[in-house]
C-alpha positions in Angstrom: 87.3 56.4 75.8 85.7 53.7 73.7 82.3 54.6 75.1 83.0 58.2 74.1 83.8 57.3 70.5 80.7 55.1 70.3 78.6 57.9 71.6 80.0 60.3 69.0 79.3 57.8 66.2 75.7 57.3 67.3 75.0 61.1 67.6 76.6 61.8 64.1 74.7 58.9 62.5 71.3 60.0 64.0 71.9 63.6 63.0 72.9 62.7 59.4 70.0 60.3 58.9 67.3 62.6 60.4 68.5 65.5 58.3 68.7 63.3 55.2 65.2 62.0 55.6 63.9 65.5 56.3 65.6 66.8 53.1 64.1 64.1 51.0 60.6 64.8 52.4 61.1 68.6 51.8 62.1 68.0 48.2 59.1 65.7 47.7 56.7 68.2 49.3 58.2 71.0 47.2 57.6 69.0 44.0 54.0 68.1 44.9 53.2 71.7 46.0 55.0 73.2 43.0 53.0 71.1 40.5 49.7 71.7 42.3 50.2 75.5 42.2 51.6 75.5 38.6 55.1 76.5 39.5 56.6 73.3 38.0 55.3 72.5 34.5 57.8 70.0 33.2 56.8 66.6 32.0 59.4 64.7 34.1 58.4 63.8 37.6 61.2 63.0 40.1 60.8 59.7 41.7 61.6 59.1 45.4 64.8 57.4 44.3 65.8 60.5 42.3 65.1 62.7 45.3 67.1 60.4 47.6 70.2 60.6 45.3 69.8 64.4 45.0 69.5 64.8 48.7 72.6 62.7 49.4 74.6 64.8 46.9 73.4 68.1 48.5 74.1 66.9 52.0 77.5 65.6 51.0 78.5 68.8 49.2 77.4 71.1 52.1 79.1 68.8 54.6 82.4 69.1 52.8 81.9 72.8 52.5 81.3 73.3 56.3 84.3 71.2 57.4 86.5 73.0 54.9 88.6 76.1 55.8 85.8 78.2 54.3 83.4 76.7 56.8 86.0 77.5 59.6 86.1 81.1 58.5 82.3 81.3 58.5 82.2 79.8 62.0 84.8 82.3 63.2 82.8 85.1 61.8 79.8 84.0 63.9 81.8 84.0 67.2 82.1 87.1 69.4 85.9 87.2 69.3 88.5 89.6 68.0 92.2 89.7 67.3 94.6 90.5 70.1 95.7 94.1 70.6 99.4 94.9 70.5 99.5 95.0 74.3 97.8 91.6 74.6 100.0 90.1 71.8 103.2 91.3 73.6 102.1 89.3 76.7 100.3 86.3 75.2 102.4 85.8 72.1 105.6 84.5 73.8 103.5 82.2 76.0 101.7 80.7 73.1 105.1 80.2 71.4 106.4 78.3 74.4 103.4 76.1 74.6 103.6 75.3 70.8 107.3 74.5 71.1 106.6 72.0 73.9 103.8 70.6 71.9 106.0 70.1 68.8 108.8 68.5 70.9 106.7 66.1 72.9 103.8 65.2 70.6 103.4 64.6 66.9 102.5 68.0 65.6 99.0 67.5 64.3 98.3 71.2 64.6 100.8 73.5 62.9 99.5 76.8 64.0 97.1 78.2 66.7 95.1 81.3 66.3 94.7 83.1 69.7 91.6 85.3 70.0 90.0 87.5 72.7 86.4 87.6 73.8 85.4 90.8 75.6 83.9 89.3 78.6 84.3 90.2 82.3 84.1 86.6 83.3 87.4 84.7 83.5 87.2 81.8 81.0 88.9 80.1 78.0 87.6 77.8 75.3 88.5 76.5 71.9 86.5 76.2 68.7 87.0 75.0 65.1 90.3 73.2 64.4 92.9 75.6 65.6 91.4 78.6 67.5 91.8 79.2 71.2 89.8 82.0 72.9 90.7 83.8 76.2 88.3 86.3 77.7 89.5 89.8 78.5 88.5 89.1 82.1 90.9 86.1 82.2 93.7 88.2 80.7 93.2 91.0 83.2 93.1 88.6 86.2 96.1 86.4 85.3 98.3 88.5 83.0 101.1 88.4 85.5 101.0 84.7 86.0 102.7 83.3 82.9 102.8 79.6 84.0 99.1 79.7 84.7 98.2 81.2 81.3 100.4 78.6 79.6 98.6 75.9 81.4 95.2 77.1 80.3 96.4 77.5 76.7 97.9 74.0 76.7 94.6 72.6 78.1 92.6 74.1 75.3 95.3 72.9 72.8 94.6 69.4 74.3 91.0 69.6 73.3 92.1 70.6 69.7 94.8 67.9 69.7 92.3 65.2 70.6 89.8 66.6 68.2 87.1 66.9 70.9 85.6 69.9 69.0 85.7 68.3 65.5 82.9 66.1 66.5 80.6 69.2 67.0 81.8 70.5 63.7 80.9 67.3 61.9 77.5 67.1 63.5 76.8 70.6 62.4 78.0 69.7 58.9 75.5 66.8 58.8 72.7 69.3 59.1 74.3 72.0 57.1 71.7 72.1 54.3 68.9 73.1 56.7 71.3 75.5 58.4 71.9 77.3 55.1 68.2 77.3 54.2 67.4 78.8 57.6 70.2 81.4 57.2 68.8 82.3 53.8 65.3 82.8 55.2 66.7 84.8 58.1 68.6 87.1 55.8 65.6 87.6 53.5 63.4 88.3 56.5 65.9 90.9 57.8 66.1 92.7 54.5 62.3 92.6 54.0 61.7 94.2 57.4 64.3 96.9 56.7 62.6 97.7 53.3 59.2 97.7 55.0 60.4 100.2 57.5 61.2 102.6 54.6 58.3 101.6 52.3 55.3 100.4 54.4 53.4 98.7 51.6 56.3 96.3 51.2 55.1 94.8 54.5 52.8 92.6 52.3 56.0 90.8 51.2 57.8 90.9 54.5 55.1 89.1 56.5 55.0 85.9 54.3 58.8 85.8 54.4 58.8 86.1 58.2 56.2 83.3 58.4 58.4 81.1 56.2 61.3 81.8 58.6 59.2 80.7 61.6 58.0 77.6 59.8 61.5 76.6 58.9 62.6 77.2 62.5 59.9 74.8 63.7 61.0 72.2 61.1 64.6 72.4 62.1 63.6 72.1 65.8 61.7 68.9 65.1 64.4 67.4 62.8 67.1 68.1 65.4 65.1 66.8 68.4 66.7 63.3 68.4 70.1 64.9 68.1 69.3 67.4 70.9 68.2 64.6 73.2 71.3 62.6 72.6 73.4 65.7 73.0 72.1 66.2 76.5 73.9 63.0 77.4 77.3 64.4 76.5 77.9 65.8 80.0 78.1 62.2 81.3 81.1 61.7 79.0 82.7 65.1 78.8 84.7 64.8 82.0 87.0 62.2 80.4 87.9 64.8 77.8 88.9 67.3 80.6 91.2 64.7 82.3 92.7 63.9 78.9 93.4 67.6 78.1 94.9 68.1 81.6 97.3 65.1 80.9 98.5 66.7 77.7 99.3 69.9 79.6 101.5 67.8 82.0 103.3 66.1 79.1 104.1 69.1 77.0 104.8 71.9 79.6 104.6 70.3 83.0 101.9 70.4 85.7 102.7 73.8 87.4 100.5 76.1 85.3 97.5 73.8 85.3 97.8 73.2 89.1 98.0 77.0 89.7 94.9 77.5 87.7 92.9 74.8 89.3 93.9 75.9 92.7 92.7 79.4 91.8 89.4 78.1 90.5 89.0 75.8 93.6 88.9 78.8 95.9 85.7 80.0 94.3 84.2 76.7 93.3 80.7 76.1 94.6 78.3 73.4 93.4 75.2 72.8 95.5 72.7 71.7 92.9 70.4 68.9 94.2 68.8 66.4 91.8 69.0 63.0 90.0 72.7 62.2 89.2 73.6 65.8 90.0 77.4 65.1 90.2 77.3 63.1 86.9 75.7 66.0 85.1 78.7 68.3 85.7 80.4 69.0 82.4 83.8 69.5 84.2 85.1 67.3 87.0 85.6 68.9 90.4 88.9 70.8 90.6 90.0 68.7 93.5 89.7 65.5 91.4 91.5 67.1 88.5 94.3 68.1 90.9 94.5 64.6 92.3 95.4 63.2 88.9 98.0 65.9 88.3 99.5 65.2 91.7 100.1 61.6 90.5 102.0 62.8 87.4 105.7 62.4 87.4 106.3 66.1 86.9 104.6 66.9 90.2 107.6 65.9 92.2 109.7 68.8 90.8 106.9 71.3 91.6 106.5 69.9 95.1 110.3 70.4 95.7 110.1 73.9 94.4 107.2 74.8 96.6 108.9 73.2 99.6 111.9 75.4 99.2 109.9 78.5 98.7 107.8 77.8 101.8 111.0 77.5 103.9 112.5 80.7 102.5 109.2 82.5 103.2 109.2 81.4 106.8 112.8 82.6 107.1 111.9 86.1 105.9 109.1 86.3 108.3 111.2 85.3 111.3 114.1 87.6 110.1 116.7 84.9 110.5 119.3 83.7 108.0 117.8 82.0 105.0 120.4 79.3 104.8 120.0 78.5 108.5 116.2 78.5 108.3 116.2 76.4 105.2 118.3 73.6 106.8 116.2 73.7 110.0 112.9 73.7 108.0 113.9 70.8 105.9 114.9 68.7 108.9 111.9 69.6 111.0 109.0 69.7 108.5 109.9 67.8 105.4 112.3 65.0 106.4 110.8 61.7 105.4 107.6 63.3 104.1 106.1 61.5 101.1 102.7 63.1 100.9 103.3 66.8 100.3 99.7 67.6 99.4 99.1 69.3 102.8 101.9 71.8 102.1 100.6 73.1 98.8 
C-alpha cells in the first residue's frame, strides 16, 4: 500500500506542476499577443512573478471548487446515470440499508450516506464515482435481482472503494487540471452554440469557424499538457489489484463473505483472459476471480458459509435420492465430510 500512496503523490504532483506551468505560459502568451494586437493598452506589464502568483490563485480556487459538493454535482451531471425507479428502489433500498448498517457497526462511519444510481446498460457491472455514489447497471439488476446476498456483496465492495478513498485520487488529479478543463468546456459550449446559430443564419459561419479552430487548438494544448499524467496513469493497472483485494476484505468485515463469493463464482464461470504480451497478467486491472476467492476463503467468516453449504449439499442429495432428510444428513456427514478441513472442492 505504501507504493500505491507514493504513486498517487507522484501522479498528483506531476499533474499539478504541468498544468501550473502551462497556465503561466498561457497567461504570458496572452499578454504578449494582446499587446501586439492592441487588445491590452494599459501601462502596467505583468511580470513573470505576477503571472505565477495569479496562476497559483486560479488553480487553487478551481481545485477547491472541483472537490467541493458543487464539483460533485457537476461530475454526477456528466455521468450516464439516473435515479432508481420505484420498482428498483423497493428491491435495492433495503439491501443498501443492510450494507450501511453493517458498515456503521463495524467501521468508523466515514461515509454517512450513499447515493445509489442506475446506468441503463445491458452489461452486468457496478462501479462508484465521486465521494458517495455507487452505480449498478440495469443489466446487473435484471440478472441478479433475486440474489440479495450477491447484490449486497457488490454494493459493499464498491463502498470499500469509497471508504478507502480510491476514487478521491482521480477527483484530485482532475481538480489539479481544472482550469484547463473549464477553459475547454467554455470553448466547447461556444463552438456548439456558434454551429447552431450558423445552421439558422449561414453568414454566422464566419464566426463559428474561428471558434471551432480555437476549440481544436485548446484540445491539442490539453493533450500535450496531460501527456506526462497520461503516461503515469497507464501504470495504475500495476497497482490497482491491491485496491480490489482491500475492497473485498471490507465486504468480509461488514457483511460477511457470502455475497462476494457468490458474485465472484458467477463471474468466474464466464471469465476468459487470453491476451498475450509483455507482463500481460500484471496489466489486468482486476485480479483473477480465483485469486480473489482464495483470499476470501482464508477469512474467518468463510467457515460459517462452508458449514451452510455443506448442510445444503447433503439435503439436496437426500431430495434426489428420495430418502429421509435426517437420515441422509447423518450419513452424508459421516461419509463425505468427517475430518475434512479443505472444503474448497465442495463449493
